[in-house]
C-alpha positions as CSV (number, residue, x, y, z in Angstrom):
1,M,43.0,148.6,-70.2
2,D,46.8,149.3,-70.4
3,K,47.5,148.7,-74.0
4,R,46.2,151.5,-76.2
5,K,46.0,151.8,-80.0
6,Y,46.6,155.6,-80.1
7,I,49.5,156.8,-82.2
8,T,50.2,160.5,-82.4
9,E,50.5,162.0,-85.9
10,D,53.9,163.7,-86.4
11,G,56.8,163.7,-88.8
12,E,57.5,160.1,-88.3
13,H,54.2,159.1,-90.2
14,K,55.2,160.6,-93.5
15,E,53.5,157.9,-95.6
16,D,50.1,158.4,-94.1
17,I,47.2,159.9,-96.2
18,I,44.7,161.5,-93.9
19,V,41.3,162.9,-94.5
20,S,38.8,164.6,-92.2
21,W,35.4,163.7,-93.3
22,I,32.6,166.0,-92.2
23,I,30.1,163.2,-92.7
24,T,27.1,165.2,-91.5
25,H,26.2,168.8,-90.6
26,G,23.7,167.5,-88.1
27,C,24.5,168.0,-84.4
28,P,22.5,168.2,-81.1
29,E,24.7,171.1,-80.0
30,R,25.3,174.6,-81.5
31,C,28.9,175.4,-80.5
32,A,29.7,179.1,-80.8
33,Y,33.1,178.3,-82.3
34,C,32.0,175.6,-84.8
35,I,34.0,175.5,-88.0
36,S,31.5,173.4,-89.9
37,P,29.7,175.5,-92.6
38,E,26.0,176.5,-92.3
39,K,24.5,174.2,-95.0
40,C,21.6,171.8,-94.9
41,E,22.3,169.7,-98.1
42,E,24.1,166.4,-97.4
43,I,24.3,162.7,-98.3
44,T,22.4,160.5,-95.9
45,D,22.4,157.0,-97.4
46,Y,24.8,154.2,-96.7
47,E,25.4,153.3,-100.3
48,T,26.8,156.7,-101.3
49,H,28.8,157.1,-98.2
50,K,30.3,153.6,-98.9
51,A,31.1,154.6,-102.5
52,I,32.9,157.8,-101.2
53,Q,34.9,155.8,-98.7
54,D,35.7,153.0,-101.2
55,Q,37.0,155.6,-103.7
56,M,39.3,157.2,-101.1
57,I,40.6,153.8,-100.0
58,A,41.2,152.7,-103.6
59,T,43.3,155.8,-104.2
60,G,45.5,155.6,-101.1
61,L,43.7,156.7,-98.0
62,T,45.3,155.4,-94.8
63,K,43.6,157.3,-92.0
64,N,40.0,158.3,-92.0
65,R,38.7,160.9,-89.5
66,Y,34.9,160.8,-89.1
67,I,33.9,164.3,-87.9
68,G,30.9,166.6,-88.1
69,G,28.5,167.8,-86.9
70,E,27.9,164.6,-84.9
71,P,28.8,161.5,-86.9
72,L,26.9,159.2,-84.5
73,L,23.6,160.6,-85.8
74,L,24.2,158.3,-88.8
75,P,22.8,154.9,-88.1
76,H,25.1,153.2,-90.6
77,L,28.3,154.9,-89.3
78,P,29.4,151.7,-87.4
79,K,29.3,149.8,-90.7
80,L,31.5,152.3,-92.4
81,I,34.0,152.3,-89.6
82,K,34.1,148.5,-89.6
83,E,34.6,148.4,-93.4
84,A,37.4,151.0,-93.2
85,K,39.2,149.0,-90.5
86,E,38.8,145.8,-92.4
87,N,40.5,147.6,-95.4
88,G,43.5,148.4,-93.2
89,L,42.7,152.0,-92.3
90,N,43.5,153.8,-89.1
91,T,40.2,155.1,-87.9
92,R,39.1,158.0,-85.6
93,L,35.7,159.1,-84.5
94,S,35.2,162.7,-83.3
95,T,32.0,162.9,-81.2
96,N,30.6,165.2,-78.5
97,G,29.7,162.0,-76.6
98,I,26.0,162.7,-76.2
99,L,24.9,159.7,-78.3
100,L,27.8,157.4,-77.2
101,T,26.1,154.6,-75.2
102,K,27.7,151.4,-74.0
103,E,25.8,149.5,-76.7
104,K,27.2,151.9,-79.4
105,L,30.7,151.6,-78.0
106,I,30.5,147.8,-78.1
107,E,29.4,148.0,-81.7
108,I,32.4,150.1,-82.8
109,R,35.2,149.5,-80.3
110,D,37.0,146.7,-82.3
111,Y,37.2,148.9,-85.3
112,L,38.3,152.3,-83.9
113,D,41.9,153.3,-83.2
114,S,41.1,156.5,-81.5
115,M,38.2,158.7,-80.4
116,A,38.3,162.5,-80.1
117,L,36.0,164.4,-77.7
118,P,35.6,168.2,-77.2
119,F,36.2,169.7,-73.7
120,E,36.2,173.4,-73.0
121,S,36.3,173.6,-69.2
122,C,35.1,172.0,-66.0
123,N,32.7,174.9,-65.5
124,D,29.4,173.6,-66.9
125,E,27.7,177.0,-66.8
126,L,30.4,178.3,-69.1
127,N,30.1,175.1,-71.3
128,R,26.4,175.7,-71.6
129,S,26.9,179.2,-72.8
130,I,29.4,178.0,-75.4
131,R,27.7,174.8,-76.6
132,G,24.0,175.3,-75.8
133,T,23.6,172.1,-73.8
134,K,23.8,171.2,-70.2
135,N,26.2,168.9,-68.2
136,H,28.9,168.8,-70.9
137,S,31.7,168.2,-68.4
138,E,29.8,165.3,-66.8
139,I,28.9,163.8,-70.2
140,V,32.4,163.9,-71.7
141,S,34.1,162.8,-68.4
142,S,31.8,159.8,-68.2
143,R,32.3,158.9,-71.8
144,I,36.1,159.0,-71.5
145,K,35.8,156.7,-68.4
146,M,33.6,154.3,-70.3
147,V,36.0,154.1,-73.3
148,R,38.9,153.5,-70.9
149,E,37.1,150.8,-69.1
150,M,35.6,149.0,-72.1
151,S,38.2,149.3,-74.8
152,D,41.8,149.9,-75.9
153,I,40.7,152.9,-78.0
154,G,43.1,155.9,-77.7
155,V,41.5,159.0,-76.3
156,L,42.2,162.5,-77.7
157,V,40.6,165.6,-76.3
158,N,40.2,168.7,-78.4
159,T,39.9,172.2,-76.9
160,C,39.2,175.4,-78.7
161,V,41.1,178.0,-76.7
162,H,39.4,181.4,-76.6
163,K,38.7,184.5,-74.5
164,E,36.1,182.8,-72.3
165,N,37.8,179.6,-71.3
166,I,41.5,180.5,-71.3
167,N,41.6,181.0,-67.6
168,E,39.9,177.7,-67.0
169,L,42.4,175.5,-68.8
170,E,44.8,174.7,-65.9
171,K,42.0,173.2,-63.9
172,L,40.9,171.2,-67.0
173,A,44.5,170.0,-67.5
174,Y,44.6,168.3,-64.1
175,H,41.1,166.9,-64.6
176,L,42.1,165.3,-67.9
177,E,45.0,163.6,-66.2
178,T,42.6,161.9,-63.7
179,L,40.7,160.6,-66.7
180,G,43.8,159.0,-68.3
181,I,43.6,160.5,-71.7
182,D,46.4,160.0,-74.3
183,H,46.6,163.4,-76.1
184,W,45.3,166.9,-75.6
185,K,45.1,169.2,-78.6
186,L,44.6,172.9,-77.8
187,R,43.5,174.8,-80.9
188,M,43.4,178.6,-81.0
189,F,40.0,180.0,-81.9
190,N,39.6,180.5,-85.7
191,S,37.2,183.3,-86.7
192,S,37.6,183.0,-90.5
193,S,35.3,180.1,-91.3
194,G,32.3,178.2,-89.9
195,R,28.7,178.6,-88.8
196,G,29.7,179.4,-85.2
197,A,33.1,181.0,-85.5
198,V,32.5,183.8,-88.0
199,P,29.7,185.6,-86.1
200,N,31.6,185.2,-82.7
201,K,34.9,186.8,-83.6
202,N,34.7,189.6,-81.1
203,R,33.4,187.3,-78.4
204,F,36.2,184.7,-78.5
205,E,39.3,186.0,-80.4
206,I,42.7,186.0,-78.6
207,S,46.2,186.7,-79.8
208,E,48.8,184.2,-80.7
209,E,50.9,185.5,-77.8
210,Q,48.0,184.7,-75.4
211,F,47.5,181.3,-76.9
212,F,51.1,180.2,-76.8
213,E,51.5,181.5,-73.2
214,I,48.8,179.3,-71.9
215,V,50.0,176.3,-74.0
216,D,53.5,176.7,-72.6
217,H,52.1,177.0,-69.1
218,I,50.1,173.8,-69.5
219,K,53.1,171.9,-70.9
220,S,55.1,173.0,-67.9
221,L,52.8,171.2,-65.5
222,G,54.4,167.9,-66.1
223,L,51.2,166.0,-67.0
224,N,51.2,162.4,-68.1
225,Y,49.8,162.8,-71.6
226,R,50.9,164.5,-74.8
227,I,50.0,168.2,-75.2
228,D,50.0,170.1,-78.5
229,G,49.0,173.7,-79.4
230,R,47.6,174.2,-82.9
231,L,47.2,177.5,-84.7
232,P,44.2,177.8,-87.2
233,S,46.8,177.7,-90.0
234,K,47.2,174.0,-89.3
235,L,43.9,173.6,-91.2
236,N,45.6,174.9,-94.4
237,T,47.2,171.5,-95.1
238,R,44.3,169.3,-94.0
239,L,42.2,167.5,-96.6
240,M,38.5,167.7,-95.8
241,V,35.5,166.0,-97.3
242,S,32.1,167.8,-97.0
243,P,28.7,166.1,-96.3
244,T,28.1,166.2,-100.1
245,G,31.3,164.5,-100.9
246,E,33.3,167.5,-102.0
247,L,37.1,167.4,-101.3
248,Y,38.7,170.7,-100.2
249,R,41.2,172.5,-98.0
250,M,40.2,175.2,-95.5
251,I,43.0,177.7,-96.2
252,G,41.1,180.8,-95.0
253,G,37.5,182.0,-94.9
254,D,34.7,180.2,-96.6
255,D,35.4,182.1,-99.8
256,E,39.1,181.2,-99.8
257,Q,39.0,177.4,-99.7
258,V,40.8,175.2,-102.2
259,H,38.1,173.0,-103.9
260,Y,39.1,169.8,-105.8
261,G,35.6,168.6,-106.8
262,N,33.4,165.7,-105.8
263,V,35.3,162.6,-104.7
264,L,32.8,160.3,-106.6
265,T,31.9,162.3,-109.8
266,K,35.5,163.3,-110.5
267,K,37.0,160.0,-109.3
268,L,39.6,162.0,-107.3
269,N,42.9,160.4,-106.4
270,I,43.4,161.1,-102.7
271,R,47.1,160.1,-102.5
272,E,48.0,162.1,-105.6
273,I,46.4,165.3,-104.3
274,Y,47.8,164.8,-100.8
275,K,51.3,164.4,-101.9
276,R,51.2,167.1,-104.6
277,D,49.8,169.8,-102.2
278,G,51.9,168.8,-99.1
279,C,48.9,167.9,-97.0
280,N,49.1,166.4,-93.5
């Protein structure tokens, strides 16, 4: 389809109130750079998830980002996405694509504005060593093609840039152009927080100079989609909701986060916090 719903988030969208909701820790992969914390406790029922979402919508949420873990593990996720869209929200699903079938896409496509998928390289042996699963390049490529053919959902690709894949990114850049994506976000590896990232600092860490050198090179290729390079510090201003409904900002390591409390039990006002603390 030619018409796409994807709108990039930049300074022109100053009135947006955006939350990244780690709706589950569960995931069929074990990525070695994962920023999701190593915790097992989480909410699993639809009623409580709906109450969290309703509270955020009632207090000003405009863009909901369903992330994980793997959100598609939740059977009621399509219902939450549908209800968010019917309340006027811009919606995005972040998924590794493994559980994204044609049937699932048909169920959610009318209620999603964008979908984000991770892509480290075209080298599947490298991908396997990073993610712990086989055929990642084939899976993500096929899912992007399926979304393009069956919907007008915008497609965003996220790539964690680190020591092991930095020399593979030019090849990936050209491959992504053949897939017709809308936006590529390259994020420098963050070693300060997460079940995968903290123990893999020495394996993956690169300098800011190395990071911006590859981002500038990719931008110079003249590709037909938007490219952004993001430092870990970008997380400092992002409002996150944990799998237990806790609202926080990831300003540093796990012990340095800003915690606001539980969205439900404290009846938190998302817009008030977002504006007061300069989130984006």
